[in-house]
C-alpha positions in Angstrom: 23.5 -81.3 -35.9 21.4 -78.3 -35.2 22.5 -76.0 -32.4 20.8 -76.6 -29.0 21.8 -74.6 -25.9 21.6 -77.5 -23.5 23.8 -79.8 -25.6 26.3 -77.1 -26.7 29.9 -77.7 -25.5 31.8 -74.5 -24.7 35.1 -74.1 -26.4 38.0 -71.7 -25.8 36.7 -69.7 -28.8 33.4 -69.3 -27.1 35.1 -67.9 -24.0 37.0 -65.4 -26.1 33.8 -64.2 -28.0 31.9 -63.7 -24.7 31.6 -60.0 -23.8 33.3 -59.1 -20.6 30.9 -58.1 -17.8 32.1 -54.9 -16.0 32.6 -55.2 -12.2 30.5 -53.2 -9.7 33.5 -51.0 -9.0 33.8 -50.1 -12.6 30.1 -49.3 -12.8 30.4 -47.1 -9.7 33.4 -45.2 -11.2 31.6 -44.6 -14.5 28.4 -43.3 -12.7 30.5 -41.0 -10.5 32.3 -39.7 -13.6 29.0 -38.9 -15.4 27.5 -37.2 -12.3 30.7 -35.1 -11.9 30.6 -34.1 -15.5 27.0 -33.0 -15.1 27.8 -30.9 -12.0 30.7 -29.3 -13.8 28.5 -28.5 -16.8 25.8 -26.9 -14.5 28.5 -24.8 -12.7 29.9 -23.7 -16.1 26.4 -22.5 -17.2 25.9 -20.8 -13.8 29.4 -19.2 -14.0 28.5 -17.8 -17.5 25.4 -16.3 -16.0 27.4 -14.7 -13.2 29.9 -13.3 -15.7 27.1 -11.7 -17.6 25.6 -10.1 -14.5 29.1 -8.9 -13.4 29.6 -7.2 -16.8 26.2 -5.5 -16.6 27.1 -4.2 -13.1 30.7 -3.2 -13.8 30.3 -1.7 -17.3 28.7 1.7 -16.1 31.4 1.9 -13.4 34.1 1.6 -15.9 32.5 4.0 -18.4 31.9 6.6 -15.8 35.5 6.7 -14.8 35.1 5.6 -11.2 37.8 2.9 -11.5 40.8 5.3 -11.3 39.8 6.5 -7.9 42.4 5.6 -5.2 41.7 4.5 -1.7 43.6 5.6 1.4 45.8 2.5 1.1 46.7 3.3 -2.5 44.8 0.4 -3.9 42.6 1.1 -6.9 38.9 1.4 -5.8 37.8 -0.2 -9.0 40.0 -3.2 -8.4 38.7 -3.5 -4.8 35.1 -3.5 -6.1 35.9 -6.0 -8.8 37.6 -8.3 -6.3 34.7 -8.1 -3.9 32.1 -8.8 -6.6 34.2 -11.6 -8.0 34.6 -13.1 -4.6 30.8 -13.1 -4.1 30.3 -14.6 -7.6 32.9 -17.3 -7.0 31.3 -18.2 -3.7 27.9 -18.5 -5.3 29.2 -20.5 -8.2 31.1 -22.9 -5.9 27.9 -23.6 -4.0 25.8 -24.0 -7.2 23.5 -21.2 -6.0 21.1 -19.4 -8.5 20.0 -15.9 -7.6 16.4 -15.9 -6.4 13.8 -13.4 -7.5 12.4 -11.3 -4.6 8.9 -12.0 -3.4 6.6 -9.1 -4.4 3.9 -8.1 -2.0 0.7 -7.5 -4.0 -1.7 -5.2 -2.4 -5.2 -4.5 -3.7 -7.3 -1.4 -2.7 -11.0 -0.9 -3.5 -12.5 1.0 -6.4 -15.1 3.0 -4.7 -18.5 3.8 -6.3 -17.9 7.5 -5.2 -14.3 8.4 -5.6 -12.8 11.8 -4.9 -9.5 13.5 -5.7 -8.5 12.8 -2.1 -8.6 9.1 -2.9 -6.6 9.4 -6.1 -4.3 12.3 -5.3 -3.6 11.7 -1.6 -4.7 8.4 0.0 -3.5 6.0 -2.7 -0.2 7.9 -3.2 0.3 7.9 0.6 -0.2 4.2 0.7 2.5 3.8 -2.0 4.8 6.2 -0.1 4.5 4.3 3.1 5.3 1.0 1.3 8.2 2.5 -0.5 9.8 3.6 2.7 10.1 -0.1 3.8 11.3 -1.8 0.6 14.8 -2.3 2.1 13.4 -4.1 5.1 10.3 -5.8 3.7 10.9 -6.2 0.0 9.2 -4.9 -3.2 5.5 -4.3 -3.6 2.8 -3.8 -6.2 -0.5 -1.9 -5.6 -3.6 -2.1 -7.7 -7.3 -1.2 -7.7 -9.9 -3.9 -7.4 -11.4 -4.5 -10.9 -15.0 -4.0 -9.7 -16.6 -0.7 -8.5 -17.9 -1.4 -5.0 -20.2 0.3 -2.5 -18.9 1.1 1.0 -20.8 -1.9 2.5 -19.3 -4.3 0.0 -15.8 -2.9 0.5 -16.0 -3.5 4.3 -17.4 -7.0 3.7 -14.7 -8.0 1.3 -11.9 -6.7 3.6 -13.3 -8.6 6.5 -13.5 -11.8 4.6 -10.1 -11.4 2.8 -12.0 -11.5 -0.5 -9.7 -9.5 -2.8 -9.3 -6.3 -0.8 -6.1 -5.9 1.4 -6.3 -2.3 2.7 -8.8 0.6 2.8 -8.7 4.2 4.1 -11.7 5.5 6.0 -12.7 7.3 9.2 -12.7 5.3 12.3 -15.4 4.0 14.7 -15.4 1.6 17.6 -17.1 -1.1 15.4 -14.5 -0.7 12.6 -11.6 -1.0 15.0 -13.2 -4.1 16.4 -13.8 -5.7 13.0 -10.5 -4.7 11.4 -6.9 -3.9 12.3 -6.2 -0.1 12.0 -2.8 1.4 11.5 -2.6 4.0 14.4 -1.3 6.9 12.4 -3.9 9.7 11.6 -3.7 10.3 7.9 -5.4 13.7 7.9 -4.7 15.0 11.4 -6.8 18.2 12.2 -8.1 18.3 8.7 -10.5 15.4 9.6 -11.2 16.4 13.2 -12.4 19.9 12.5 -15.6 20.5 10.4 -17.1 23.5 8.6 -20.7 23.6 7.4 -21.8 23.4 3.7 -25.0 25.5 3.5 -27.3 27.2 1.0 -25.6 30.6 0.5 -28.9 32.5 1.2 -29.1 30.9 4.7 -25.9 32.7 6.0 -28.0 35.2 8.0 -29.6 32.4 10.0 -26.2 31.0 11.0 -24.9 34.5 11.9 -27.5 34.4 14.8 -26.2 31.2 16.3 -24.4 31.8 19.5 -24.2 28.3 21.1 -24.2 24.6 20.4 -27.8 24.5 21.6 -28.8 27.0 18.9 -27.2 24.9 16.2 -29.0 21.8 17.4 -32.3 23.5 16.4 -31.3 23.0 12.8 -31.3 19.8 10.9 -28.0 18.1 9.8 -27.4 16.0 6.7 -25.1 13.0 6.8 -24.4 9.7 5.1 -26.6 7.0 6.7 -23.7 4.5 6.9 -21.1 7.0 8.2 -19.8 7.0 11.8 -20.8 10.7 11.9 -24.5 9.8 11.7 -24.3 8.0 15.0 -22.2 10.7 16.6 -24.4 13.6 15.5 -27.5 11.7 16.7 -25.9 10.9 20.1 -25.0 14.5 20.5 -28.6 15.6 20.2 -28.8 16.7 16.5 -31.8 15.9 14.3 -30.4 14.3 11.2 -31.5 13.5 7.6 -29.6 10.7 5.9 -29.0 9.0 2.6 -26.8 6.1 1.6 -26.0 7.8 -1.7 -23.3 10.5 -1.5 -24.5 12.7 -4.3 -28.1 12.6 -3.1 -27.0 14.5 0.0 -26.1 17.6 -2.1 -29.5 17.4 -3.9 -31.2 17.1 -0.5 -29.4 20.2 0.8 -30.3 22.2 -2.3 -33.9 21.1 -1.8 -33.7 22.3 1.9 -34.5 18.9 3.3 -31.8 19.7 5.9 -30.0 22.9 6.8 -26.3 22.1 6.8 -23.9 19.4 5.8 -20.9 18.9 8.1 -17.7 18.6 6.1 -14.1 18.0 7.1 -11.6 20.7 6.4 -9.9 18.4 3.8 -13.1 18.1 1.8 -15.3 21.1 2.2 -13.8 23.3 -0.5 -13.5 20.4 -2.9 -17.2 19.7 -2.5 -18.0 23.4 -3.1 -15.8 23.3 -6.3 -17.5 20.2 -7.6 -21.1 21.7 -7.2 -20.6 25.2 -8.5 -24.2 25.8 -9.8 -26.2 24.6 -6.8 -26.1 27.8 -4.7 -23.9 26.4 -1.9 -21.4 28.2 0.3 -19.1 27.4 3.2 -20.7 28.9 6.4 -18.5 31.8 7.6 -18.6 31.8 11.4 -18.8 28.3 12.9 -16.7 25.2 13.2 -17.4 21.8 14.8 -14.7 19.7 16.5 -14.9 15.9 17.2 -12.1 13.4 16.7 -12.7 11.6 13.4 -9.3 10.3 12.4 -8.8 8.6 9.0 -6.7 5.4 9.2 -5.5 2.6 7.0 -7.4 -0.5 7.9 -6.4 -4.1 7.0 -7.9 -7.5 7.8 -7.7 -8.4 11.5 -5.1 -11.1 11.1 -2.9 -9.2 8.7 -0.4 -8.0 11.3 2.5 -7.9 8.9 0.9 -5.4 6.5 -0.3 -3.2 9.4 3.2 -3.2 11.0 4.8 -2.4 7.6 2.4 0.5 7.0 2.9 2.0 10.4 6.7 1.9 10.1 6.5 3.4 6.6 4.2 6.3 7.6 6.3 7.2 10.6 9.4 7.2 8.4 7.6 9.5 5.9 6.5 11.8 8.8 10.1 12.0 10.0 11.7 12.8 6.7 9.0 15.3 5.6 7.6 13.4 2.6 4.3 12.9 4.4 3.7 16.6 4.9 5.0 17.4 1.4 2.3 15.1 -0.1 -0.4 16.4 2.2 0.4 20.1 1.3 0.4 19.3 -2.4 -3.4 19.1 -2.5 -5.0 22.5 -3.0 -8.2 21.7 -1.0 -6.0 20.5 1.9 -4.0 23.7 1.9 -7.2 25.7 1.9 -8.5 23.7 4.9 -5.2 24.3 6.7 -5.4 28.0 6.1 -8.9 28.1 7.6 -7.8 26.1 10.7 -4.8 28.5 11.3 -6.9 31.6 11.1 -8.8 30.8 14.4 -11.7 33.2 13.5 -14.6 30.9 14.0 -16.6 29.8 17.0 -15.7 26.2 17.7 -18.3 23.8 19.1 -16.9 20.5 20.6 -19.0 17.3 20.3 -18.6 14.1 22.2 -16.9 11.5 20.2 -19.5 8.8 20.7 -19.5 6.6 17.6 
């Protein structure tokens, strides 16, 4: 008779051949055993990693002979150090913790269409110096230049929009301080506030006859059309000639389209050095004064970066590294020498930007 499930009569042999179904308790126990085994395996892998890191840390200490040093209690310093590190490692291993990589702050600065040695040799290194002073409190950082060469107008636009630019350095104005957040530490101090005049060398006799600010205002000043100085000079009664192109201003001076080019003490001698065959000279008797501090500027809502830079700059000022960097620039040293001589007539202008 063929086998049919409905008509099949169970026998004791059938019961013996039937596989035994495990209970819920047995299944739970097996699952728990597997999970425990997996956790142990992960901890073993993690502990091997900790051991490797400990050996990398302790190897130079052992090789340098630091381990034999004794503490005041007579305990070997090396053993104390090993015990401390082992305790930290065991605690981490027991909690299954994996060391986390620190978050790196990535900061992009503009690549200007007209860059000077002040940008590459002072402002960018100063930015890195300020950030380096706060690594312990704020973490590591990376700085880089924007991949595109940008005009001043595009730089300001990108910073305001948060479009790939995180920080810039420039002279201040009321509109810039309204649009951006400035870091209130003057980067150049008196080197930006005091100006000398770049002139055609043959015109020095004309400037020797100037006795007052009113006399100077009879001459025409050259200035960048988008600079805060343009508004300031105009508001102070000067007749100005402008160009949005930096190098064009030197050509205009050589062509006598204006009489003088007001330059900060940090930049005047660099400008003269960069244009040796154009017949220029630094005027010998006069100096202008108007506050024109250079600041770091960040996006208006980037409070954290502004705070970090301010703290870093103040630390650098306190420990002397700020002044060391500033005095490493030859053109800056020459400007400081001129400022300290006090041999020029100084005309003060109203800081109306």
